[in-house]
MISEVEX-841651 format. One line per 2 residues: for each residue x, y, z of C-alpha. Coordinates in steps of 0.5 Angstrom, whole numbers. Example, Ala and Ser with C-alpha at 12.3 -4.5 7.8 and 13.67 -1.06 7.14 Angstrom:
<pts>
25,-9,16; 27,-2,14 .
</pts>
This chain:
<pts>
26,93,39; 21,87,40 .
23,83,47; 19,79,52 .
21,73,56; 21,66,54 .
22,64,61; 14,67,62 .
11,62,57; 9,56,60 .
9,52,53; 16,54,52 .
18,52,59; 15,45,58 .
19,44,52; 26,47,54 .
30,41,55; 28,38,48 .
30,45,46; 37,44,49 .
37,37,46; 36,40,39 .
41,46,40; 46,41,43 .
46,36,37; 48,41,32 .
53,44,37; 56,37,37 .
56,36,29; 59,43,28 .
65,42,32; 66,35,31 .
67,37,23; 72,41,25 .
76,35,28; 74,29,25 .
76,30,18; 84,30,20 .
84,23,21; 81,22,14 .
86,26,10; 91,21,8 .
85,17,5; 82,23,2 .
89,25,-1; 90,18,-4 .
83,17,-7; 82,24,-10 .
90,23,-13; 92,30,-9 .
98,32,-5; 97,32,2 .
98,40,3; 92,41,-2 .
88,36,2; 89,39,9 .
85,45,6; 79,41,7 .
80,42,14; 83,49,14 .
77,52,10; 72,50,14 .
75,53,20; 77,60,17 .
70,61,14; 67,60,21 .
72,65,24; 70,70,19 .
62,69,20; 61,68,27 .
60,75,29; 56,77,23 .
51,71,25; 51,73,32 .
49,80,30; 44,78,25 .
41,73,31; 40,79,35 .
37,83,30; 32,78,26 .
32,73,31; 37,67,34 .
32,62,32; 31,64,25 .
38,64,24; 39,57,28 .
34,54,23; 37,56,17 .
44,54,19; 42,47,21 .
39,46,14; 45,49,10 .
50,45,15; 46,38,13 .
46,40,6; 53,42,6 .
54,35,10; 51,31,4 .
55,34,-1; 61,33,2 .
61,26,2; 61,25,-6 .
67,24,-9; 67,30,-14 .
74,32,-14; 77,37,-9 .
74,44,-12; 67,41,-11 .
69,38,-4; 71,45,-2 .
65,49,-4; 61,44,0 .
65,45,6; 64,52,5 .
56,51,5; 57,47,11 .
62,52,15; 56,57,14 .
51,53,17; 56,51,22 .
57,59,24; 50,60,24 .
48,55,29; 55,56,33 .
54,64,34; 46,63,36 .
46,57,41; 48,60,47 .
44,66,46; 38,61,45 .
39,57,51; 40,63,55 .
34,66,53; 30,60,54 .
32,57,61; 31,61,67 .
37,64,71; 37,58,76 .
38,53,71; 42,57,66 .
49,54,68; 47,47,68 .
44,48,61; 50,52,58 .
54,46,61; 51,41,57 .
52,46,51; 60,46,53 .
60,38,54; 58,37,47 .
63,43,44; 68,39,48 .
66,32,45; 65,34,38 .
72,38,39; 76,32,42 .
72,26,39; 73,27,32 .
79,22,31; 76,17,35 .
69,17,31; 73,18,25 .
77,12,26; 72,8,27 .
68,10,21; 74,9,16 .
75,2,19; 69,0,16 .
66,5,11; 69,10,6 .
71,17,8; 64,20,5 .
61,17,11; 65,22,16 .
60,27,13; 54,23,11 .
54,21,19; 51,28,20 .
45,28,15; 40,23,19 .
42,27,25; 41,33,22 .
34,31,19; 32,29,26 .
35,35,29; 31,40,24 .
24,36,25; 25,36,33 .
27,44,32; 21,45,27 .
16,42,33; 19,45,39 .
23,51,37; 19,57,39 .
18,63,34; 23,69,36 .
21,74,41; 27,78,42 .
29,82,36; 33,89,35 .
32,90,28; 38,94,28 .
42,95,21; 48,91,20 .
55,94,20; 57,91,13 .
63,95,13; 65,92,19 .
63,85,17; 67,85,11 .
73,88,14; 73,83,20 .
72,77,15; 78,80,11 .
82,80,18; 80,72,19 .
81,70,12; 88,73,11 .
91,72,18; 89,64,18 .
91,63,10; 98,66,12 .
98,61,18; 96,55,14 .
100,57,8; 106,59,12 .
106,52,16; 107,49,9 .
112,54,5; 115,58,11 .
113,64,14; 119,68,11 .
116,68,4; 114,75,1 .
106,72,0; 106,70,7 .
108,77,10; 104,80,5 .
98,76,8; 100,78,15 .
100,85,13; 93,85,10 .
91,82,16; 94,88,21 .
92,94,16; 85,91,16 .
85,90,23; 87,97,25 .
81,100,20; 76,95,23 .
77,98,30; 77,105,28 .
71,104,24; 68,100,30 .
69,105,35; 65,110,31 .
59,106,29; 53,106,32 .
51,99,31; 58,95,30 .
59,88,28; 63,87,34 .
61,91,41; 67,93,43 .
64,96,49; 62,89,52 .
70,88,53; 69,94,58 .
65,89,63; 71,85,66 .
67,79,68; 66,78,60 .
73,80,58; 76,76,63 .
72,70,61; 73,70,54 .
80,71,55; 80,65,59 .
76,61,54; 81,63,49 .
87,61,53; 84,54,55 .
82,52,48; 89,54,46 .
92,49,51; 87,44,50 .
89,43,42; 96,42,45 .
94,36,48; 90,34,41 .
96,35,37; 101,32,41 .
98,26,45; 96,22,38 .
104,22,37; 105,20,44 .
100,14,44; 101,12,37 .
108,13,35; 112,13,42 .
108,8,45; 106,4,40 .
99,3,41; 94,1,35 .
90,7,33; 83,5,35 .
86,4,42; 89,11,42 .
83,13,40; 79,10,46 .
84,13,51; 83,20,48 .
76,19,49; 77,19,56 .
77,27,56; 70,28,53 .
67,23,56; 69,25,63 .
67,32,61; 61,30,59 .
59,27,65; 62,33,70 .
60,39,66; 52,39,67 .
54,37,75; 59,43,75 .
53,48,72; 48,46,77 .
53,47,82; 55,54,79 .
47,56,79; 47,55,87 .
54,58,89; 56,62,83 .
61,61,78; 67,64,80 .
70,59,84; 69,53,80 .
72,57,74; 78,58,78 .
78,50,81; 77,48,74 .
83,52,71; 88,49,77 .
86,42,75; 87,43,68 .
94,46,70; 96,40,74 .
94,36,68; 99,39,64 .
105,38,69; 103,31,68 .
104,31,61; 110,35,61 .
113,29,66; 111,23,62 .
116,19,58; 117,13,54 .
116,8,61; 110,12,64 .
105,7,66; 99,8,61 .
94,8,66; 98,14,69 .
98,18,63; 90,16,62 .
89,19,69; 92,26,67 .
87,25,60; 81,24,65 .
84,30,70; 84,35,64 .
77,33,62; 75,34,69 .
78,41,69; 75,43,63 .
68,40,65; 69,44,72 .
71,50,68; 67,51,61 .
60,51,64; 61,56,69 .
65,60,65; 60,60,59 .
55,62,64; 59,68,66 .
60,70,59; 52,70,57 .
49,73,64; 54,79,64 .
51,82,57; 44,85,56 .
39,81,53; 39,85,46 .
47,83,46; 46,75,47 .
47,74,40; 54,78,39 .
56,75,46; 55,68,44 .
59,69,37; 65,72,41 .
65,66,45; 64,61,40 .
70,66,36; 74,65,42 .
74,58,42; 75,57,34 .
81,62,35; 84,58,41 .
83,51,36; 87,54,30 .
92,58,34; 93,52,39 .
94,47,33; 99,52,30 .
103,54,36; 103,46,38 .
106,44,32; 111,50,31 .
114,49,39; 114,41,38 .
118,41,32; 122,47,34 .
124,44,40; 125,37,37 .
130,41,32; 134,44,37 .
135,37,41; 136,33,34 .
141,39,32; 138,39,25 .
131,41,22; 125,36,24 .
118,37,21; 115,30,23 .
116,24,28; 123,21,28 .
121,13,29; 129,12,30 .
129,17,36; 123,17,40 .
127,21,46; 127,27,41 .
120,27,41; 119,26,48 .
124,32,49; 120,36,44 .
113,34,48; 116,36,54 .
118,43,52; 111,44,48 .
107,42,55; 111,47,59 .
109,52,54; 102,50,55 .
103,50,62; 105,57,62 .
98,59,58; 94,55,63 .
97,58,69; 96,65,66 .
89,64,65; 89,61,73 .
92,67,75; 87,72,72 .
81,68,74; 84,68,81 .
85,75,82; 78,76,79 .
76,71,85; 79,75,90 .
76,81,88; 69,78,88 .
64,82,91; 60,78,97 .
53,76,94 .
</pts>
């Protein structure tokens, strides 16, 4: 295995913050493109003359492909160089973004989204590993905090940025906005990204990669199609059965392979596995907020879409400010205490959402939006630092892939679970099946919202309890 240290190279250390900028730009764009499209779906549906359920595949296929490929590209990064994989991914993502903007029909758009998703998976699976290699230990938390900030900004800022673009331009520009930024990031990367010096040259576990992709595709195809047609349909049950069988075979093979695509041995490390679990749970909770808050602000409270977007931007703006500071503090005092404090703050914000009503002052609701951004800022950077510093150098790529996978799974499951709980609770309250907001009965939505955020609170409290136990068991430095 070829390995040395970027931290020992003065030329690389001189440019380390520019390297962070190049990595953060693609991190922001790849996560943004998972959420920015949602707000444009009605326009795209009308423009391409397709039903809304077909238009929704523009979002779904992007998330499914990313989840299917993150582990493969994390492993390829470890084997052949994270920076090489990152650079190829940046080119594919930019080309995919360019092709997505042309109105050439749904089939071509979905093909372009696949290209874009492959590029996004390549950059997402390698970004944390590159930064962990480039930055010395005493600055790593701060640097990973910056990446966490851009992940949050991309994940939550999509509706706001998308709304502003659609107010003045056609829907193609929500993809084309990536092209000049992508070209700038590629030029910057070409100039300042060093050549890979950590490569394991290990063979890739192709059966494992194929089985994992099959698990992700069948599972989430079942989730997304099931939401449209119902989960009791034979086709949906068959998809879930394929996912379960493939998952069983996948685990069996991975435990018996010398160089598995998913290093299950990493989960024996409690610091790593607890941090991955908590990251997953908090992204689930965040996407409860992401799904429900626009309904609350726009439908229940009657805010214009642009003002609702401005209010929701409080979350990522606060997180972007707080995360690097939290990362810097974690470099000095250790990350465990900060992750616990962050989760406590996120849990408090869920209580605030749970008790919000039609008469709650908007500044109070915005305070809790800011509080969840603050909590995420305090939690994400130290948590990423624990994940990336608890594995060996040769496993940084796969650890980064698992970390990104936890985030993407949290997004998908959060969206699915939030809508399911919200509409089920609304149906129970109304006495008949409800599948959308009821303009004449905002009180039914508020009742459903309360139940949904109660579930979200329980998810946050589980993560808080797990992290609290880890904090109590922490060995003194």
